[in-house]
C-alpha positions, 0 to 999 in steps of 0.5 A: 580364815578360808572361803569368802567369810565376812565378820560381824560383831555383836555384844551377845550371840545366841546359837539356837532360835527357840524360846530359850534362846529368845529369852536369853537374847532379850534379857541380855540386851533389853533396856540397853544399847547392847546388840544381839544376834540369834543364829538358827539353822531351822525355824525361829521359835524352835522345837516347842513352837513347831514340833513339840509343845504347841502342836501337841497340845493343839492335837490333844485339846479337841479330844480332851474337850469332847471327853469333858463334855461326854462326862457332863449331863446336859452336855453329853446328850448334845454330842453328835460325834464322840471323836474329833473331826480329824481334818479340823484338828489338823487344821487347828494344829496348822493354825497354831504352828503357822504352817511352820512359817516363822515370819512372826517370830522373826518379826518379834526378834526384829521388834526386840532389836535382835538380829536373826542369822540363818545357818548352822553355828559352830564355835571356832574360838573364844567368843567366835562363831562361824555360820555355815550354809545358806542363811536368809532373813525373812525381811531380807535386810542387811545391817552391821549389828549396831544400834545407838540411842535406843534404836535397833540395828538392821537385820543381817543375813548370810549371802550363802556363798561361804562361811561367815564369822560372828564375834561376841563382845560379851557372851555366846549362849548355846541354846540348841535344845535336844534331838530325838534318840533312836535306839540301835535296834536292828532294822529300826533306823532303816525303817524310818520310824516316826519320831515326835516331829512326825507325830506332832505334824502327822498328815496320815493317820495309820490304822495300826501303830507301835509306840516305843517308850512309856514317858511323856511323849509316848503317853501324850502321843498315844492319847491323840493318836487314839483320838484321831483314829488309830485303831490298834495301838501297842506300847512297848515299854522296857520298865514296869510302868508308864511315866516312871519318874512320877509318883507310882499312882500316876503311872497306874492311873494313866495306864488304866486310862490308856488301857480302857481306850484299847491300848495294848501296853506291854511292860517289861518288853523290848523291840528286838528287830524291825523289818520294812521292805518298802520304805519311802521318804514321804516327809514329816507326818506321812506314813513312811512306806509299807507295813512293818514287822516288829518283833517284840520280846517279852517274858522269855518269848517273842511275838511279831506285830504288823503295823503301818507305822512306828513311833519312837519315843525313847528319850532325847539327847542334848544337841551338842554335836557339831558345835565346835566344842572340841576347840574349847576342850569340851565334850562334843556329845552329851550335856554342856554342863553349867554352873548356877549362873548358866556359865560353862565352867572355865569359860566365863563368856560361854553359857548354855541354857535349856535341854542342851545343858542336861539340867531339865528338859522342859521348855518353861524351865529352859526359858527360866534358865534363859532369863537367868543367863540374860540377867547375868550377861547384862550384869557382867557387861555393866560391871554390876555384882551378881547380887540377888536371887535372879542371877542364880538358877535354883527352881530347876533343881527342886521346884520343877513344875510339869503337866502331862496332858493325858487323860487323866492329866498329871500335874506335879512340882518338886520332889516325889516321896521317893526322891525326897527320901533319897535326898535324906528328907524326913518326910510327912505325906498327905494323900487323898482321892480328889472327891470334892464338890468341885470335882463332882461338878466337873463330872459325876464320874470324876476320878483323881488323886493328890499327894503332898510331900512335906519336909517335917523339920522345916514344915514346908511343902517340897513336892505335890502331885495331882492326877485328874481332869483339870489338875493342870490348873492346880500345880501353880499354887503348889509351885508358889508354896514350894518356891516360897517355902510356905509353912504348912501352918500358913497354908491352912489360911490359903482358903480354896474357893468353893466349889472348885477342884482346888478344894482338895487342898483342904482335904490334904491339909486337914490330914496334917493338923 
């Protein structure tokens, strides 16, 4: 070992301090005398807390509330301003993210008996991780990563003078998440476009924008950018619809909602070049220089757009580079593949959870995987057999719930009709517009749609999709039905309350009698 490295030993070492890694560490040690450390090179709480899920929903909420109010007689008449107050919205976002201050997350870790080590973690051998870079704990305390009689050890920190080696007695968990992808388009990277981190932490509001992509990030970001005052917004989408993994009617209704608000959606298009002579390193959420000229190819022709900023929302890649995986003869790019116990095959001590394993890129499913991995680590450490479903991840295959907070909202779980047919399922479909007493009370102009996908041979629900205001709250009942394999005959006796939007369940089930 070179430099001035020192060595610490823990039972469990987690690389990546987001909610996924936090769950893995907590479940691996709670109720025991085991020790755990989280290694984090940015902020404890991770992408979701500061740059993704939480700030994005903070930016979307005020506009959604105003839209709901404007559609309800008796309330809309009291609206004095149809759009959100930009300063107040950004202030609310900053409250949610604690101004990107992770001290409360570090306090949580300390309370859960988990040490936080600041720095970049790289695997250097079996059960060994090297931490490089300056790493300081917020509480500034040192310790040995040990505890007895149920008491926590003292938090450790790197002194910043050299690398430090961390040894795991039981397990190393990789929970490094993913990073935004920037396509190799001439001039694009040099123009310093926004990624999702800039959009969620926006300080400046550009008047003219291009959004590259048509997935969840692109559609949600377009929604709040319009709320906050972007005057001209163009979406450049290679395919023929937004949200292409969802049921087709989802993309149609979400695109219609965006177009009605003035978005220019260019399907079957791609950016071929970007020119931005004046580029500035202004930090997250600021406009990165002067106007950019964006060449868009579509239908055999090209056009040039002059915009104040670009947002690249063209997917994400697992964060596996520079993790030292090559020392284990594992690929150092792409997903870190795991079995259903979240274990990397051939390395019983190594686990990967969340976006980094490529199974599903959703925070709540990553946290689920983290809980599974934590339970498996604890059982193996105690010499207990892996008996019981909680030691096997199954919901991240065919029972994945998701909500897209566009207007209208989309909520779904399980398989689409196309996915079910591709899997060889003999499907039965129930489909209806959401037009019930409860939806009328939300708004006289309520527009929504719902679809159930049923496995004919088993008479159980394998997928459900809802589009419309307040549909986010419908998806968990569908998730319970899919995971619990509740028969359609039995679901008939799950009576929806009146008058609620959930009455659409009755309309759908009536088709199956």
